[in-house]
N, C-alpha and C positions, 0 to 999 in steps of 0.2 A: 611751829612744827620743828621737831628735832629728828633729823634723819642723817645717817651716814651712808653714802653710796660709794662702796669701796671699788667696785668694778671699773668705774669710769674716773676714779680719782677726784671726785668732787665732794665737798662737804655742803650740805644744805642746812642752813640754820636760820630760823625765823623768816623763811621765805626768800632768803638771799643766797646766791651761789658764790662760793669761794674755791679757787683752785687749791687742791691739796698740796702741801709742801713736798718737794721731791725727796726721795729717800736719801739719807745721808750715809756716805761711806766713810770708812776710817780715814783720818787725816794722815796717818803714817802707814807705810807699806808693812812694817813689822807687825802691825795689829791684825793683819790677815792670817798670820800663822803659817804662811806658805813655806817659809824657809826656816831651817833649824840651825842653831849655832849662830856664828857671826853672819849678819845679814848679807854683807858684801861677798861672802863665799858662794852665795846662791845655791846652797845645799838644800835640796827639797825635803820637806817634812814628810812623814809617813802619809801615804795616800796621794802624794803629788808626783806625777809621772812625767819624765822628760820625753820630748819627741822632737823630730826634725822633719823638714820638708825636702823632697828630692831636689826641687828647684825653688829656692826661696826668693822673696821680694828683695830687691836691692834698695838700700837706704844709706846713701853716702858712705859706702864701705863699712858701715857698722856691722859688727858681729852680733849674733843673736843666740839666746838660750830660751827655748820654749818649754812650757810645762802645762800639764792638764790636771785638774782636780775634779773628780766626779763626786756627786752626792753618794753617801754610803748606800751600797746595794744597788746602785743604778748603773746603767751601761749605755753606750752609744749605739745607735741603730745604723747599720750599713746602708750606704747609698752609692750606687755605682757611678753616677754621672754628676754629682754635685758634692758640696761639703757634707760631711757626716751629720746625722741628726743627733744633736747633743741634748740630753735631758735638762729640764729646768733645774737650776742649782749648779750647773757646770761652771767651771772657772777656767778660762784660757789665759795663760800668762806668757808674756813675751818681754824679755830683757834685752836692751840695746846697749852695747858696750864696745870699747876700743882697747885692744891690747896696745901697750906702748910701742911694741915692735911686732909687726905681723909675722915676722919670721920666728917668733916665740909666742905662739897663740896662748892666750889665757894668762900670761905672765904680766904682772903689774897692769892689770886692766882698769879702765876707767868706765864705770857704769853710768850711763847718761840718763836713761829713763826705763821705767817698767810700765808696760801697758797691760791692762786687764780687760777681758770681755767677760761680763757676768750675765749668765742666762737667768733672767728674772721671769716670773709668770707672764708679764706683759711683753716680754721680748728681751733682746740683748742690750746691755748697757756698756758703753765704752768709758773706761776710767784710766787716767794717766797719773803716774807718780814720777817726780823728778828727783834725782839723787843729789844729795849735798856733795860739795866738792871733796869733803873728807871721807865720803863713802860710808858714813855711819848710819844714814837713814835716807829714805826717799819720801817726799811729801806730796800730798794730793795737789794736783795742778789742773785747773779747769781752763784757764785763759791761754795756755800754751807758754812756751819759753824758747830761748835760744842760748846756745853755749858754744864758745870757741873750743874746738877740739883739735889736737895735733897727734900724729902717729907716724911711724915709719912703715912704709908699705913693703910688700914682698920683695921688691927690687932694691930695698935699702934707701929709698927716697923719702925724705920727710914731707908730709903733707899736712895741710891745715884746712879746716872746714868750719863754717858757721852752721852748726847742727841745729835744726829747727824741730822743737817739740810741738806737735800739732795741738791746736785747741780742740775743744769738744766738738764744735761744728765741723772742723776739718776731718776729725775721726769719722763722723757720720758720712761725710762726703765720699770717702773711699769705701766704707763698709755698707754703703747703701744698695739695697736690692729691693725693688718694688716698694720704696719708701720705708723699708725696715732695715735696721742694723743687722748685719749678718757677718759671721767669720768669713775670711777669704781663703786661708791656706789649707786647713786640715781636711782634705778630701782623701778618699781611699787611694786614689792614684798617687797623690803626693806622699802618703804615708807608707806606700808599698816599697819600702827600702830598708836596709839594715841600720840598726842603731846599736852602739856599744853601751849596754847597761852595766850596772855594777856586777851583774851575774854573768856577763859575757855578751858577745855580739849576736843579735837576733833580728829577724824581720819584725818590723814594728806591728804590723797587723796580726802576725802570729802571736806576738807577745801579748797584745791586747786581748786576743781570743783566749789564750791560756790563763789570763788573769781576769776573765769574765768582764772585760771592759767593753766588749762589742758583741752585738747579736746580729744574726742573719748574714754572717760573713760566708760567702761561697767557698767551697773547698779548692776551686781552681778558676782559671781564666779571670784573675783579678786585674783591673786596669792599673797601669803603671806610667807615671810621668817620668820622662827622661831627665837625667841630670844635665843641666844646660852646658856645663864645661867638661863633661866626660863622654867622649865619643863611643866608649864601650857600651853605653846605656841607650843609645839611639842614633838615628841618622841625623844629618845636619838639619833636615826639616823638622824632625821630632824635637830636637833640642832648641831650635829657634822658636818653634811654636810654644814650647813649654815656657821659655823665657818671656815671650810676649804675653802669654796667658796670665802669669803671676804678676807681672809688672804693669800690665795695661788693661787686662780684661775685667778687673773689678769695676772699671768705668766703661770701657769699650765692650759692652755686651748688650744684647737686645733689651734687657730689662735694667740696664745700668744708667748712671747719670749722663753718660756721653752717647746715649742712644740716638740723639738727633744727628750725630756725625755720620751715621751710616757705616762706621768702621767698627767691626766686631771681631775680637781677637781671642775668643775662647778656643781651647784645644779642639773642641768638638765641631767648630764651624767648618763647613765644607765649601761654601760659595766663595769662589775666588774674588769676586767683585767686592763683597763686604769685607773680605780679608785685606782689601786695599789695592789689589792688583789692577793696575790701569784705571783706578777709580779717582776721578777728580774730587777735591775736597768740597764739602758742603759749605763751610764758612771758616776757612783757616786764617784769612787776613794775612798779616805779615808772617804768621806762623808757617806759611808755605815755603818761605825762603826762596821764592821765585820758581819753585818746582810746580809741575802741573798735575801730578798724580801722587797718591799716597805711596804706592810701590811701583817703580818702573823696572820691569824685568831686566836683569843683567846690568843694572845701573843704580847701585845703592846711593851714590852721591847725588843722583838726579831724582831721588825719592824724598817725599815730604817726611815719611817715617824716619828715615836716617837723619835728615836735617834736624828734626825736633829732638831726637835723642842726643845729638852732639852739641846743640846750642845751649848756652847758659843764660840766654836772654829771658827774663821774666815775661810771662804771657806767651812765650813761644816754646819753651823747653817742655819736654815730656819725659817722665811723669811730672805733673805740676808740683807735687809735694815730695819731700824726702830726697831731693835730687839737686843739690847745689854743685856736687862734683859729678862730672861725666863718668859713667861706668865704662871705662875704656874696653874692658874685656867683653862685656855684653854688647857694646857697640860693634866690636870686631866680629862677633858671632852673627849679628843681624846683617852686617855688611857682606860677609861671606855668603850668607843665605840668599840675599837678594841678587848678588853678583852671579850666583850659580843658577838662577832661574832661567829657563829657556822659553 
Protein backbone atom coordinates (compact mmCIF):
# COMPACT_ATOMS: atom_id res chain seq x y z
CA UNK A 1 0.00 0.00 0.00
CA UNK A 2 1.36 3.40 -0.99
CA UNK A 3 -0.43 6.33 0.55
CA UNK A 4 0.46 9.81 1.77
CA UNK A 5 -1.70 11.28 4.53
CA UNK A 6 -0.82 14.94 4.57
CA UNK A 7 -3.41 16.20 7.04
CA UNK A 8 -2.08 14.28 10.02
CA UNK A 9 1.56 14.37 9.02
CA UNK A 10 2.09 10.61 8.59
CA UNK A 11 3.47 8.61 5.73
CA UNK A 12 1.95 5.15 5.33
CA UNK A 13 4.22 2.87 3.35
CA UNK A 14 3.87 -0.89 2.97
CA UNK A 15 1.54 -1.01 5.95
CA UNK A 16 3.94 0.73 8.35
CA UNK A 17 3.58 4.20 9.90
CA UNK A 18 6.39 6.75 9.94
CA UNK A 19 6.21 10.25 11.40
CA UNK A 20 6.71 12.84 8.67
CA UNK A 21 9.85 14.93 9.09
CA UNK A 22 9.22 18.41 10.52
CA UNK A 23 9.26 21.35 8.15
CA UNK A 24 12.73 22.79 7.82
CA UNK A 25 13.17 26.53 8.16
CA UNK A 26 16.12 28.55 6.82
CA UNK A 27 19.34 28.18 8.77
CA UNK A 28 20.06 31.90 8.37
CA UNK A 29 17.80 34.81 9.27
CA UNK A 30 18.85 36.65 6.11
CA UNK A 31 17.27 33.91 3.99
CA UNK A 32 13.80 35.02 5.09
CA UNK A 33 14.19 38.31 3.21
CA UNK A 34 12.64 40.21 6.10
CA UNK A 35 15.26 42.95 6.19
CA UNK A 36 16.73 45.05 3.38
CA UNK A 37 20.36 46.12 3.14
CA UNK A 38 22.72 45.39 6.00
CA UNK A 39 21.02 42.80 8.20
CA UNK A 40 21.97 44.38 11.53
CA UNK A 41 20.31 47.66 10.55
CA UNK A 42 16.95 45.83 10.89
CA UNK A 43 15.51 47.90 8.06
CA UNK A 44 12.27 46.19 7.01
CA UNK A 45 11.82 44.98 3.45
CA UNK A 46 8.76 46.00 1.44
CA UNK A 47 5.63 44.57 3.01
CA UNK A 48 7.20 44.22 6.47
CA UNK A 49 5.51 46.64 8.88
CA UNK A 50 6.88 47.74 12.28
CA UNK A 51 4.65 47.81 15.33
CA UNK A 52 4.90 48.36 19.08
CA UNK A 53 2.89 47.45 22.17
CA UNK A 54 1.58 49.99 24.67
CA UNK A 55 2.92 47.88 27.54
CA UNK A 56 5.50 45.33 26.39
CA UNK A 57 6.86 42.24 28.10
CA UNK A 58 9.96 42.80 30.23
CA UNK A 59 12.99 40.68 29.27
CA UNK A 60 16.04 41.61 31.34
CA UNK A 61 15.89 45.20 30.09
CA UNK A 62 16.30 44.11 26.45
CA UNK A 63 15.03 46.60 23.89
CA UNK A 64 12.80 45.22 21.15
CA UNK A 65 11.85 45.92 17.57
CA UNK A 66 8.72 44.19 16.30
CA UNK A 67 7.52 43.65 12.74
CA UNK A 68 4.63 41.97 10.95
CA UNK A 69 4.53 40.48 7.48
CA UNK A 70 1.16 39.43 6.08
CA UNK A 71 0.58 37.24 3.02
CA UNK A 72 -0.07 39.24 -0.14
CA UNK A 73 -3.66 40.48 -0.20
CA UNK A 74 -4.46 39.14 3.28
CA UNK A 75 -5.52 41.06 6.37
CA UNK A 76 -5.91 40.62 10.12
CA UNK A 77 -9.40 40.25 11.60
CA UNK A 78 -10.29 42.50 14.54
CA UNK A 79 -10.92 40.92 17.94
CA UNK A 80 -11.91 43.16 20.83
CA UNK A 81 -10.95 40.90 23.71
CA UNK A 82 -7.97 38.83 22.61
CA UNK A 83 -5.01 38.72 20.25
CA UNK A 84 -5.98 39.67 16.70
CA UNK A 85 -6.84 36.89 14.26
CA UNK A 86 -3.86 36.62 11.92
CA UNK A 87 -4.28 34.76 8.61
CA UNK A 88 -2.29 31.66 7.77
CA UNK A 89 1.03 32.74 6.28
CA UNK A 90 1.51 35.62 8.74
CA UNK A 91 4.95 36.22 10.20
CA UNK A 92 5.50 38.00 13.53
CA UNK A 93 9.09 39.14 14.09
CA UNK A 94 10.64 40.28 17.37
CA UNK A 95 14.26 41.41 17.71
CA UNK A 96 15.93 41.61 21.12
CA UNK A 97 18.89 43.97 21.47
CA UNK A 98 20.81 46.17 23.89
CA UNK A 99 22.09 49.66 23.16
CA UNK A 100 25.59 50.10 24.57
CA UNK A 101 24.28 53.09 26.54
CA UNK A 102 20.54 53.31 27.19
CA UNK A 103 20.83 57.09 27.29
CA UNK A 104 21.63 56.85 23.56
CA UNK A 105 19.00 54.37 22.33
CA UNK A 106 19.81 52.47 19.16
CA UNK A 107 23.44 53.60 19.08
CA UNK A 108 26.03 50.80 18.97
CA UNK A 109 23.38 48.17 19.58
CA UNK A 110 24.06 44.50 20.23
CA UNK A 111 21.31 42.31 18.75
CA UNK A 112 21.08 39.07 20.71
CA UNK A 113 18.24 37.15 19.11
CA UNK A 114 15.35 37.34 16.67
CA UNK A 115 12.22 35.33 17.33
CA UNK A 116 9.70 34.45 14.65
CA UNK A 117 6.15 33.22 14.99
CA UNK A 118 5.08 31.63 11.72
CA UNK A 119 1.39 30.91 11.15
CA UNK A 120 1.29 27.58 9.34
CA UNK A 121 -1.92 25.79 8.26
CA UNK A 122 -1.61 23.51 11.30
CA UNK A 123 -0.96 26.37 13.73
CA UNK A 124 1.73 28.76 14.92
CA UNK A 125 5.38 27.71 14.98
CA UNK A 126 8.03 29.40 17.15
CA UNK A 127 11.52 29.80 15.67
CA UNK A 128 14.58 31.49 17.16
CA UNK A 129 17.70 32.90 15.51
CA UNK A 130 20.76 33.81 17.60
CA UNK A 131 22.99 36.60 16.31
CA UNK A 132 26.71 36.19 15.78
CA UNK A 133 28.94 38.38 17.92
CA UNK A 134 30.02 40.35 14.85
CA UNK A 135 26.32 41.03 14.02
CA UNK A 136 26.78 39.78 10.46
CA UNK A 137 24.11 37.07 10.65
CA UNK A 138 21.70 35.24 12.95
CA UNK A 139 21.56 31.45 12.90
CA UNK A 140 18.70 29.06 13.63
CA UNK A 141 18.84 27.78 17.21
CA UNK A 142 16.50 25.11 18.56
CA UNK A 143 18.26 24.14 21.80
CA UNK A 144 18.51 27.65 23.27
CA UNK A 145 21.61 29.61 24.22
CA UNK A 146 22.92 32.13 26.71
CA UNK A 147 25.10 35.19 26.30
CA UNK A 148 26.83 37.58 28.64
CA UNK A 149 25.54 41.08 27.92
CA UNK A 150 26.62 44.39 29.41
CA UNK A 151 25.09 47.84 29.02
CA UNK A 152 24.90 51.24 30.69
CA UNK A 153 21.43 51.94 32.04
CA UNK A 154 19.43 55.18 32.04
CA UNK A 155 21.15 56.24 35.27
CA UNK A 156 24.64 55.75 33.85
CA UNK A 157 25.23 52.54 35.80
CA UNK A 158 26.93 49.62 34.06
CA UNK A 159 24.96 46.40 34.29
CA UNK A 160 25.65 42.84 33.24
CA UNK A 161 23.26 39.98 32.66
CA UNK A 162 23.40 36.38 31.54
CA UNK A 163 20.83 36.66 28.80
CA UNK A 164 19.05 33.36 28.20
CA UNK A 165 17.72 32.51 24.74
CA UNK A 166 14.83 30.08 25.29
CA UNK A 167 14.77 26.66 23.70
CA UNK A 168 11.83 25.57 21.59
CA UNK A 169 9.97 23.93 24.48
CA UNK A 170 10.33 27.07 26.59
CA UNK A 171 8.86 29.11 23.74
CA UNK A 172 5.86 26.79 23.76
CA UNK A 173 5.58 27.12 27.54
CA UNK A 174 4.87 30.86 27.43
CA UNK A 175 2.94 30.88 24.15
CA UNK A 176 0.69 28.01 25.23
CA UNK A 177 -3.06 28.51 25.17
CA UNK A 178 -5.26 25.44 25.32
CA UNK A 179 -2.24 23.38 24.22
CA UNK A 180 -1.75 25.53 21.11
CA UNK A 181 1.03 28.04 20.41
CA UNK A 182 -0.43 31.53 20.18
CA UNK A 183 0.95 35.09 19.97
CA UNK A 184 0.89 36.99 23.26
CA UNK A 185 1.20 40.71 22.55
CA UNK A 186 -0.52 42.00 19.40
CA UNK A 187 -4.08 42.64 20.55
CA UNK A 188 -6.22 45.60 19.51
CA UNK A 189 -5.86 47.18 22.95
CA UNK A 190 -2.06 46.87 22.88
CA UNK A 191 -1.84 48.26 19.34
CA UNK A 192 -4.18 51.16 20.06
CA UNK A 193 -1.39 53.71 20.37
CA UNK A 194 0.78 55.96 18.22
CA UNK A 195 3.80 54.80 16.22
CA UNK A 196 6.27 56.95 14.33
CA UNK A 197 6.38 55.52 10.80
CA UNK A 198 8.63 56.76 8.00
CA UNK A 199 5.60 58.79 6.87
CA UNK A 200 4.96 60.32 10.28
CA UNK A 201 3.28 59.59 13.59
CA UNK A 202 -0.05 57.75 13.45
CA UNK A 203 -2.28 55.49 15.51
CA UNK A 204 -1.30 51.94 14.64
CA UNK A 205 -4.83 50.59 14.19
CA UNK A 206 -5.71 53.55 11.97
CA UNK A 207 -2.56 52.91 9.93
CA UNK A 208 -3.39 49.23 9.56
CA UNK A 209 -6.91 50.10 8.43
CA UNK A 210 -5.75 52.66 5.86
CA UNK A 211 -3.31 50.09 4.46
CA UNK A 212 -5.96 47.33 4.27
CA UNK A 213 -4.14 45.32 6.93
CA UNK A 214 -7.15 44.85 9.24
CA UNK A 215 -10.85 44.17 8.74
CA UNK A 216 -13.91 44.66 10.97
CA UNK A 217 -12.25 47.47 12.93
CA UNK A 218 -14.95 49.53 14.73
CA UNK A 219 -15.03 53.26 14.10
CA UNK A 220 -15.01 54.09 17.82
CA UNK A 221 -14.86 52.70 21.37
CA UNK A 222 -11.71 50.70 20.72
CA UNK A 223 -10.09 49.08 23.77
CA UNK A 224 -6.79 50.55 24.88
CA UNK A 225 -4.13 49.13 27.18
CA UNK A 226 -2.51 51.74 29.43
CA UNK A 227 1.22 52.40 29.11
CA UNK A 228 2.63 50.98 32.33
CA UNK A 229 5.06 53.85 32.99
CA UNK A 230 2.97 56.76 31.67
CA UNK A 231 0.39 58.07 34.19
CA UNK A 232 -1.27 60.14 31.45
CA UNK A 233 -2.54 56.92 29.82
CA UNK A 234 -4.35 55.42 32.78
CA UNK A 235 -4.84 55.16 36.52
CA UNK A 236 -2.42 53.37 38.82
CA UNK A 237 -4.74 50.35 38.72
CA UNK A 238 -4.93 50.42 34.90
CA UNK A 239 -1.16 50.56 34.55
CA UNK A 240 -0.45 47.87 37.14
CA UNK A 241 -3.04 45.55 35.61
CA UNK A 242 -1.56 46.15 32.14
CA UNK A 243 1.91 45.31 33.45
CA UNK A 244 0.78 42.10 35.14
CA UNK A 245 -1.28 41.07 32.12
CA UNK A 246 1.60 41.19 29.64
CA UNK A 247 4.24 39.83 32.01
CA UNK A 248 2.25 37.17 33.85
CA UNK A 249 -1.10 36.42 32.23
CA UNK A 250 0.24 34.32 29.34
CA UNK A 251 0.59 31.65 32.06
CA UNK A 252 -1.68 33.03 34.78
CA UNK A 253 -4.99 32.81 32.92
CA UNK A 254 -7.86 30.38 33.07
CA UNK A 255 -6.68 28.51 29.97
CA UNK A 256 -2.94 28.96 30.62
CA UNK A 257 -0.15 26.71 31.92
CA UNK A 258 -0.52 28.15 35.46
CA UNK A 259 -4.28 27.60 35.65
CA UNK A 260 -3.86 25.26 38.65
CA UNK A 261 -2.48 28.18 40.70
CA UNK A 262 -5.90 29.85 40.75
CA UNK A 263 -4.14 33.20 40.17
CA UNK A 264 -5.43 34.82 36.97
CA UNK A 265 -4.01 38.17 35.89
CA UNK A 266 -5.63 39.08 32.57
CA UNK A 267 -6.81 42.68 32.23
CA UNK A 268 -10.41 41.53 31.89
CA UNK A 269 -10.43 39.54 35.15
CA UNK A 270 -12.82 41.05 37.71
CA UNK A 271 -12.87 38.53 40.58
CA UNK A 272 -10.61 40.00 43.32
CA UNK A 273 -9.87 36.57 44.77
CA UNK A 274 -8.45 35.09 41.58
CA UNK A 275 -6.53 38.34 41.11
CA UNK A 276 -4.74 37.28 44.27
CA UNK A 277 -6.27 39.64 46.83
CA UNK A 278 -6.26 37.84 50.19
CA UNK A 279 -5.85 34.54 48.31
CA UNK A 280 -3.64 31.89 49.93
CA UNK A 281 -1.30 30.12 47.49
CA UNK A 282 -2.29 26.73 46.12
CA UNK A 283 1.24 25.31 46.14
CA UNK A 284 3.92 27.99 46.38
CA UNK A 285 6.39 26.09 48.60
CA UNK A 286 9.42 28.23 49.35
CA UNK A 287 8.16 30.60 46.64
CA UNK A 288 5.86 32.20 49.22
CA UNK A 289 8.80 33.76 51.03
CA UNK A 290 6.89 33.15 54.25
CA UNK A 291 3.97 35.28 53.06
CA UNK A 292 0.44 33.96 53.48
CA UNK A 293 -1.48 35.49 50.56
CA UNK A 294 -0.71 36.46 46.96
CA UNK A 295 -1.72 40.08 47.52
CA UNK A 296 -2.07 41.59 50.99
CA UNK A 297 -3.94 44.87 50.70
CA UNK A 298 -1.83 47.85 51.73
CA UNK A 299 1.26 45.71 52.28
CA UNK A 300 3.25 44.95 49.15
CA UNK A 301 6.21 43.49 51.01
CA UNK A 302 3.84 41.15 52.82
CA UNK A 303 2.53 39.84 49.48
CA UNK A 304 3.74 36.73 47.66
CA UNK A 305 3.35 38.53 44.32
CA UNK A 306 5.83 41.24 45.33
CA UNK A 307 8.21 38.69 46.84
CA UNK A 308 8.37 36.58 43.69
CA UNK A 309 8.93 39.63 41.50
CA UNK A 310 11.91 40.82 43.58
CA UNK A 311 13.69 37.55 44.32
CA UNK A 312 16.41 36.18 42.05
CA UNK A 313 16.18 32.65 43.40
CA UNK A 314 15.54 30.01 40.70
CA UNK A 315 12.26 28.23 41.34
CA UNK A 316 10.91 31.24 43.24
CA UNK A 317 11.31 34.22 40.93
CA UNK A 318 8.56 35.29 38.57
CA UNK A 319 8.38 35.33 35.66
CA UNK A 320 10.41 32.14 35.43
CA UNK A 321 11.93 32.96 32.03
CA UNK A 322 13.58 36.11 30.72
CA UNK A 323 14.14 37.55 34.16
CA UNK A 324 17.61 37.27 35.64
CA UNK A 325 17.59 41.00 36.45
CA UNK A 326 14.84 42.39 38.68
CA UNK A 327 12.74 44.93 36.81
CA UNK A 328 13.11 47.66 39.42
CA UNK A 329 10.69 50.08 37.75
CA UNK A 330 8.01 47.44 37.25
CA UNK A 331 8.45 46.23 40.82
CA UNK A 332 8.02 49.80 42.08
CA UNK A 333 4.76 50.11 40.12
CA UNK A 334 3.32 46.92 41.62
CA UNK A 335 4.49 47.92 45.09
CA UNK A 336 2.74 51.27 44.80
CA UNK A 337 -0.41 49.56 43.47
CA UNK A 338 -0.62 47.09 46.35
CA UNK A 339 0.28 49.65 49.02
CA UNK A 340 -2.56 51.88 47.80
CA UNK A 341 -5.18 49.15 48.07
CA UNK A 342 -7.81 49.79 50.72
